DSSP file (Angstrom, degrees, kcal/mol; ACC not computed):
  #  RESIDUE AA STRUCTURE BP1 BP2  ACC     N-H-->O    O-->H-N    N-H-->O    O-->H-N    TCO  KAPPA ALPHA  PHI   PSI    X-CA   Y-CA   Z-CA
    1    1 A M              0   0    0      0, 0.0     0, 0.0     0, 0.0     0, 0.0   0.000 360.0 360.0 360.0 142.9 -146.0   79.0  162.4
    2    2 A A        -     0   0    0      1,-0.1     2,-0.1     3,-0.0     0, 0.0  -0.398 360.0-105.6 -69.5 146.2 -142.3   78.5  162.2
    3    3 A P        -     0   0    0      0, 0.0    -1,-0.1     0, 0.0     3,-0.0  -0.442  37.4-103.2 -72.2 152.3 -140.8   75.2  163.5
    4    4 A I        -     0   0    0     -2,-0.1     2,-0.1     1,-0.1     0, 0.0  -0.589  41.6-113.9 -69.3 130.6 -138.9   75.3  166.7
    5    5 A P        -     0   0    0      0, 0.0    -1,-0.1     0, 0.0    -3,-0.0  -0.375  21.5-139.9 -66.7 143.0 -135.2   75.2  166.1
    6    6 A K        -     0   0    0     -2,-0.1     3,-0.1    -3,-0.0     0, 0.0  -0.912  17.9-127.1-104.6 130.0 -133.4   72.2  167.3
    7    7 A P        -     0   0    0      0, 0.0     3,-0.1     0, 0.0    47,-0.1  -0.342  35.0 -99.1 -67.3 152.5 -129.9   72.9  168.8
    8    8 A P        -     0   0    0      0, 0.0     2,-0.1     0, 0.0    46,-0.0  -0.350  48.8 -91.0 -67.0 153.0 -127.0   70.9  167.3
    9    9 A A        -     0   0    0      1,-0.1     3,-0.1    -3,-0.1    -3,-0.0  -0.417  40.4-115.1 -69.9 143.5 -125.9   67.8  169.2
   10   10 A E        -     0   0    0     -2,-0.1    25,-0.1     1,-0.1    -1,-0.1  -0.399  39.1 -92.2 -74.1 154.1 -123.2   68.2  171.7
   11   11 A P        -     0   0    0      0, 0.0     2,-2.0     0, 0.0    -1,-0.1  -0.345  33.2-119.7 -55.0 139.0 -120.0   66.4  171.2
   12   12 A Q        +     0   0    0     21,-0.1     2,-0.4    -3,-0.1    -3,-0.0  -0.567  69.4 131.3 -83.3  80.9 -119.8   62.9  172.8
   13   13 A D        -     0   0    0     -2,-2.0     3,-0.0    17,-0.0    17,-0.0  -0.997  59.4-128.0-139.6 132.8 -116.9   63.9  174.9
   14   14 A N    >   -     0   0    0     -2,-0.4     3,-1.9     1,-0.2     4,-0.2  -0.693  13.8-147.4 -86.9 121.3 -116.3   63.5  178.6
   15   15 A P  G >  S+     0   0    0      0, 0.0     3,-2.0     0, 0.0     4,-0.5   0.797  92.3  71.4 -61.5 -25.2 -115.3   66.9  180.2
   16   16 A D  G >  S+     0   0    0      1,-0.3     3,-1.1     2,-0.2    53,-0.0   0.787  81.8  73.1 -64.3 -20.3 -113.1   65.1  182.8
   17   17 A T  G <  S+     0   0    0     -3,-1.9    -1,-0.3     1,-0.2    -3,-0.0   0.635  92.5  54.8 -64.7 -10.1 -110.7   64.4  180.0
   18   18 A Y  G X  S+     0   0    0     -3,-2.0     3,-2.0    -4,-0.2    47,-0.3   0.670  78.7 113.2 -99.4 -14.5 -109.6   68.0  179.9
   19   19 A V  T <  S+     0   0    0     -3,-1.1    47,-0.2    -4,-0.5     3,-0.1  -0.369  83.0  18.9 -62.5 125.1 -108.7   68.2  183.7
   20   20 A G  T 3  S+     0   0    0     45,-3.0    -1,-0.3     1,-0.4     2,-0.1   0.249  97.3 123.4  99.7  -9.3 -104.9   68.7  184.1
   21   21 A L  S <  S-     0   0    0     -3,-2.0    44,-2.5    44,-0.2    -1,-0.4  -0.484  75.5 -92.1 -77.6 151.8 -104.4   69.9  180.6
   22   22 A D  B  >  -A   64   0A   0     42,-0.2     4,-2.7    -2,-0.1    42,-0.3  -0.426  39.3-122.8 -54.1 133.9 -102.8   73.2  179.7
   23   23 A A  H  > S+     0   0    0     40,-2.7     4,-2.2     1,-0.2     5,-0.1   0.881 108.7  44.0 -56.6 -42.8 -105.6   75.7  179.3
   24   24 A E  H  > S+     0   0    0     39,-0.3     4,-1.9     2,-0.2    -1,-0.2   0.864 114.5  48.9 -72.7 -32.2 -104.8   76.7  175.8
   25   25 A R  H  > S+     0   0    0      2,-0.2     4,-2.5     1,-0.2    -2,-0.2   0.891 111.4  51.8 -67.3 -40.3 -104.2   73.2  174.6
   26   26 A A  H  X S+     0   0    0     -4,-2.7     4,-2.5     2,-0.2    -2,-0.2   0.890 108.7  49.4 -62.9 -44.6 -107.5   72.2  176.2
   27   27 A E  H  X S+     0   0    0     -4,-2.2     4,-2.6    -5,-0.2     5,-0.2   0.927 111.6  48.3 -64.2 -46.1 -109.4   74.9  174.5
   28   28 A R  H  X S+     0   0    0     -4,-1.9     4,-2.5     1,-0.2    -2,-0.2   0.933 113.4  48.6 -57.7 -45.4 -107.9   73.9  171.0
   29   29 A L  H  X S+     0   0    0     -4,-2.5     4,-1.6     1,-0.2    -2,-0.2   0.936 110.8  50.9 -63.1 -44.9 -108.8   70.2  171.7
   30   30 A A  H  <>S+     0   0    0     -4,-2.5     5,-2.4     1,-0.2     4,-0.2   0.906 112.2  45.5 -60.4 -43.7 -112.3   71.1  172.7
   31   31 A R  H ><5S+     0   0    0     -4,-2.6     3,-1.6     1,-0.2    -1,-0.2   0.918 110.3  54.3 -64.8 -41.9 -112.9   73.2  169.6
   32   32 A D  H 3<5S+     0   0    0     -4,-2.5    -1,-0.2     1,-0.3    -2,-0.2   0.795 107.0  53.1 -62.4 -29.2 -111.4   70.4  167.4
   33   33 A R  T 3<5S-     0   0    0     -4,-1.6    -1,-0.3    -5,-0.2    -2,-0.2   0.424 128.8 -94.8 -85.4   0.1 -113.9   68.0  169.0
   34   34 A G  T < 5 +     0   0    0     -3,-1.6     2,-0.4     1,-0.3    -3,-0.2   0.540  69.7 147.9 102.5   9.0 -116.8   70.1  168.1
   35   35 A W      < -     0   0    0     -5,-2.4    -1,-0.3     1,-0.2    20,-0.1  -0.636  32.9-157.5 -78.6 128.7 -117.6   72.3  171.1
   36   36 A S  S    S+     0   0    0     18,-0.8     2,-0.4    -2,-0.4    19,-0.2   0.751  76.8  30.9 -81.3 -21.5 -119.0   75.6  169.7
   37   37 A T  E     -b   55   0A   0     17,-1.9    19,-3.0    15,-0.1     2,-0.5  -0.983  62.1-174.6-139.9 129.6 -118.2   77.6  172.8
   38   38 A V  E     -b   56   0A   0     -2,-0.4     2,-0.5    17,-0.2    19,-0.2  -0.981   9.1-167.2-123.7 125.1 -115.4   77.1  175.3
   39   39 A R  E     -b   57   0A   0     17,-2.4    19,-3.2    -2,-0.5     2,-0.5  -0.942   5.4-159.9-115.4 122.3 -115.3   79.3  178.4
   40   40 A S  E     -b   58   0A   0     -2,-0.5    19,-0.2    17,-0.2    17,-0.0  -0.883  17.2-179.6-103.5 130.6 -112.3   79.6  180.7
   41   41 A L  E     -b   59   0A   0     17,-2.9    19,-3.4    -2,-0.5     3,-0.1  -0.957  27.0-117.9-134.2 142.5 -113.0   80.9  184.2
   42   42 A P    >   -     0   0    0      0, 0.0     3,-1.9     0, 0.0    19,-0.2  -0.500  53.4 -77.1 -76.1 154.1 -110.9   81.6  187.2
   43   43 A P  T 3  S+     0   0    0      0, 0.0    16,-0.0     0, 0.0    18,-0.0  -0.154 118.1  12.1 -48.9 141.2 -111.5   79.6  190.4
   44   44 A G  T 3  S+     0   0    0      1,-0.2    15,-0.0    -3,-0.1     0, 0.0   0.557  85.6 161.8  67.0   9.9 -114.6   80.9  192.2
   45   45 A A    <   -     0   0    0     -3,-1.9     2,-0.7     1,-0.1    -1,-0.2  -0.264  40.9-123.1 -60.5 144.8 -115.7   83.1  189.4
   46   46 A I        +     0   0    0      0, 0.0     2,-0.3     0, 0.0    -1,-0.1  -0.838  42.7 166.5 -94.6 119.3 -119.5   84.1  189.7
   47   47 A I        -     0   0    0     -2,-0.7     2,-0.2    -6,-0.0    -6,-0.0  -0.859  40.1-104.0-131.2 162.3 -121.4   83.0  186.6
   48   48 A T        -     0   0    0     -2,-0.3     0, 0.0     1,-0.1     0, 0.0  -0.541  28.1-133.4 -83.5 158.0 -125.0   82.7  185.7
   49   49 A M        +     0   0    0     -2,-0.2    -1,-0.1     2,-0.1    -2,-0.0   0.292  54.8 134.8 -99.5   8.5 -126.3   79.1  185.7
   50   50 A E        -     0   0    0      1,-0.1     2,-0.4     2,-0.0    -2,-0.1  -0.360  56.6-123.2 -63.3 141.8 -128.2   79.0  182.3
   51   51 A Y        -     0   0    0      2,-0.0     2,-0.5     1,-0.0    20,-0.1  -0.731  25.9-169.7 -85.3 131.4 -127.4   75.9  180.3
   52   52 A L    >   -     0   0    0     19,-1.1     3,-1.8    -2,-0.4    19,-0.4  -0.937  21.9-130.7-122.9 105.3 -126.1   76.6  176.8
   53   53 A S  T 3  S+     0   0    0     -2,-0.5     3,-0.1     1,-0.3   -44,-0.0  -0.269  93.4  24.9 -50.1 134.9 -125.9   73.5  174.6
   54   54 A G  T 3  S+     0   0    0      1,-0.3   -17,-1.9   -43,-0.1   -18,-0.8   0.453  94.4 122.1  86.9   2.8 -122.5   73.1  172.9
   55   55 A R  E <   -b   37   0A   0     -3,-1.8    16,-2.2   -19,-0.2     2,-0.4  -0.777  42.3-166.3 -98.9 137.6 -120.7   75.1  175.7
   56   56 A L  E     -bC  38  70A   0    -19,-3.0   -17,-2.4    -2,-0.4     2,-0.4  -0.994  10.6-150.7-121.6 131.3 -117.8   73.6  177.6
   57   57 A N  E     -bC  39  69A   0     12,-3.5    12,-1.7    -2,-0.4     2,-0.4  -0.797   8.5-166.6-102.2 140.7 -116.7   75.4  180.8
   58   58 A F  E     -bC  40  68A   0    -19,-3.2   -17,-2.9    -2,-0.4     2,-0.7  -0.993  12.9-153.7-124.0 129.6 -113.2   75.3  182.1
   59   59 A E  E     -bC  41  67A   0      8,-2.7     7,-3.4    -2,-0.4     8,-1.3  -0.921  26.7-159.2 -98.6 119.0 -112.1   76.5  185.7
   60   60 A V  E     + C   0  65A   0    -19,-3.4     2,-0.4    -2,-0.7     5,-0.2  -0.872  16.8 177.7-111.4 129.3 -108.5   77.4  185.1
   61   61 A K  E >  S- C   0  64A   0      3,-2.6     3,-1.4    -2,-0.5   -38,-0.1  -0.988  74.3 -10.6-134.4 119.8 -105.9   77.6  187.9
   62   62 A D  T 3  S-     0   0    0     -2,-0.4     3,-0.1     1,-0.3    -1,-0.1   0.860 129.4 -55.8  60.9  37.2 -102.3   78.3  187.3
   63   63 A G  T 3  S+     0   0    0      1,-0.2   -40,-2.7   -41,-0.1     2,-0.3   0.527 118.5 101.6  69.6   7.1 -102.8   77.9  183.6
   64   64 A R  E <  S-AC  22  61A   0     -3,-1.4    -3,-2.6   -42,-0.3     2,-0.6  -0.919  81.1-104.1-118.7 147.2 -104.3   74.3  183.9
   65   65 A V  E     + C   0  60A   0    -44,-2.5   -45,-3.0   -47,-0.3    -5,-0.2  -0.608  36.9 172.9 -71.3 117.1 -107.7   73.1  183.8
   66   66 A A  E     +     0   0A   0     -7,-3.4     2,-0.3    -2,-0.6    -6,-0.2   0.714  69.3   8.2 -98.9 -27.9 -108.7   72.3  187.3
   67   67 A R  E     - C   0  59A   0     -8,-1.3    -8,-2.7   -49,-0.1     2,-0.3  -0.989  62.0-168.2-151.1 148.8 -112.5   71.5  186.5
   68   68 A A  E     + C   0  58A   0     -2,-0.3     2,-0.3   -10,-0.2   -10,-0.2  -0.994  12.0 164.5-142.9 141.3 -114.6   71.1  183.4
   69   69 A W  E     - C   0  57A   0    -12,-1.7   -12,-3.5    -2,-0.3     2,-0.1  -0.994  33.1-106.4-150.2 156.2 -118.3   70.9  182.8
   70   70 A K  E       C   0  56A   0     -2,-0.3   -14,-0.2   -14,-0.2   -17,-0.1  -0.455 360.0 360.0 -78.4 154.7 -120.9   71.1  180.1
   71   71 A G              0   0    0    -16,-2.2   -19,-1.1   -19,-0.4   -15,-0.2   0.412 360.0 360.0  94.3 360.0 -123.3   74.1  179.6
C-alpha cells in the first residue's frame, strides 16, 4: 500500500500582519513567505469552508486587505 502523502508545512506567518496592506503587495509578500495558494475575496463572499493547508485567504475591500485567515 502506498504511504499517505504528508502536506508541506505551512509558513510560520501570522495572517494579521497582512491586514491593511495593499492587496497586490500582500499577495506578493504571502507568496514570497511560502504560501502556495493566496485567495482574494470581496467582503461577504460565499465560499466553501474546506481547509486547504498552505492557503491564505484575504478579504479585500477598496483594494486593501481587511481580514486574513489560513485555510
